[in-house]
One Martini backbone bead per residue (centre of mass of N, CA, C, O) as a GRO file, in nm:
protein
   89
    1MET     BB    1   0.106   0.032   0.016
    2ASN     BB    2   0.043   0.378  -0.014
    3PHE     BB    3   0.199   0.668   0.121
    4VAL     BB    4   0.123   0.988   0.274
    5LEU     BB    5   0.220   1.283   0.421
    6SER     BB    6   0.125   1.500   0.625
    7LYS     BB    7   0.222   1.785   0.756
    8HIS     BB    8   0.171   1.696   1.040
    9ALA     BB    9   0.338   1.437   1.037
   10GLU     BB   10   0.602   1.553   0.976
   11GLU     BB   11   0.627   1.727   1.222
   12GLU     BB   12   0.597   1.490   1.439
   13ILE     BB   13   0.845   1.335   1.365
   14LYS     BB   14   1.043   1.560   1.447
   15ARG     BB   15   0.933   1.638   1.741
   16ARG     BB   16   0.942   1.305   1.829
   17ASP     BB   17   1.187   1.152   1.715
   18ILE     BB   18   1.114   0.976   1.438
   19PRO     BB   19   1.221   0.748   1.248
   20LEU     BB   20   1.144   0.693   0.921
   21GLU     BB   21   1.207   0.379   0.926
   22PHE     BB   22   0.994   0.316   1.143
   23LEU     BB   23   0.741   0.417   0.994
   24GLU     BB   24   0.779   0.227   0.745
   25GLN     BB   25   0.766  -0.040   0.900
   26VAL     BB   26   0.476   0.003   1.013
   27LEU     BB   27   0.334   0.043   0.733
   28GLU     BB   28   0.437  -0.236   0.596
   29ASN     BB   29   0.439  -0.419   0.912
   30PRO     BB   30   0.221  -0.435   1.108
   31GLU     BB   31   0.102  -0.570   1.417
   32GLN     BB   32  -0.133  -0.356   1.395
   33ILE     BB   33  -0.488  -0.275   1.335
   34ILE     BB   34  -0.689   0.000   1.432
   35LEU     BB   35  -0.994   0.116   1.483
   36GLU     BB   36  -1.106   0.435   1.442
   37LYS     BB   37  -1.215   0.728   1.418
   38ASN     BB   38  -1.372   0.803   1.115
   39GLY     BB   39  -1.220   0.535   0.975
   40ALA     BB   40  -0.965   0.518   1.090
   41LYS     BB   41  -0.622   0.401   1.131
   42ALA     BB   42  -0.397   0.213   1.345
   43TYR     BB   43  -0.065   0.174   1.298
   44GLN     BB   44   0.118  -0.071   1.487
   45SER     BB   45   0.436  -0.092   1.679
   46LYS     BB   46   0.696  -0.230   1.830
   47VAL     BB   47   0.993  -0.034   1.925
   48THR     BB   48   1.345  -0.010   1.941
   49PHE     BB   49   1.528   0.222   2.081
   50GLU     BB   50   1.760   0.392   2.178
   51GLY     BB   51   1.866   0.219   2.473
   52GLY     BB   52   1.614  -0.014   2.463
   53LYS     BB   53   1.355   0.125   2.431
   54ILE     BB   54   1.003   0.070   2.428
   55TYR     BB   55   0.781   0.152   2.175
   56LEU     BB   56   0.480   0.277   2.043
   57ILE     BB   57   0.383   0.303   1.715
   58ARG     BB   58   0.152   0.549   1.579
   59ALA     BB   59  -0.039   0.546   1.273
   60ILE     BB   60  -0.270   0.772   1.138
   61VAL     BB   61  -0.498   0.644   0.887
   62SER     BB   62  -0.629   0.734   0.565
   63ASP     BB   63  -0.790   0.500   0.316
   64GLU     BB   64  -0.998   0.672   0.120
   65THR     BB   65  -0.737   0.703  -0.049
   66GLN     BB   66  -0.512   0.732  -0.335
   67PRO     BB   67  -0.319   0.750  -0.138
   68SER     BB   68  -0.264   0.713   0.179
   69VAL     BB   69  -0.300   0.899   0.483
   70VAL     BB   70  -0.097   1.039   0.712
   71ILE     BB   71  -0.191   1.229   0.984
   72THR     BB   72  -0.029   1.079   1.238
   73VAL     BB   73   0.244   1.064   1.478
   74TYR     BB   74   0.357   0.838   1.743
   75ARG     BB   75   0.488   0.775   2.071
   76THR     BB   76   0.469   0.518   2.329
   77SER     BB   77   0.490   0.371   2.657
   78ASN     BB   78   0.171   0.307   2.678
   79ILE     BB   79   0.087   0.025   2.548
   80SER     BB   80  -0.172  -0.088   2.698
   81LYS     BB   81  -0.364   0.140   2.593
   82TYR     BB   82  -0.357   0.023   2.269
   83TRP     BB   83  -0.348  -0.264   2.292
   84ARG     BB   84  -0.492  -0.543   2.118
   85ILE     BB   85  -0.689  -0.830   2.042
   86SER     BB   86  -0.878  -0.694   1.856
   87LEU     BB   87  -0.884  -0.709   1.504
   88CYS     BB   88  -0.879  -0.577   1.154
   89LYS     BB   89  -0.635  -0.763   1.016
   0.00000   0.00000   0.00000
């Protein structure tokens, strides 16, 4: 699937210090895809950052257009808040 980054997503990647390679990995091979509000989907995976700390990277995606649009991206250490057993993938 092809993705384009919104201006907001580009800004958030820089602001939150998320390597672009990590985002690409999540988009290409997400561990989970969670249905979010308004039909958006959260592509998410656990990723080990420098120093060995594990974060959940979440890319909120609108796939109503081609290519799909990455609306925003963030990382969180509060993995249990977002990790789901029921998936739409």
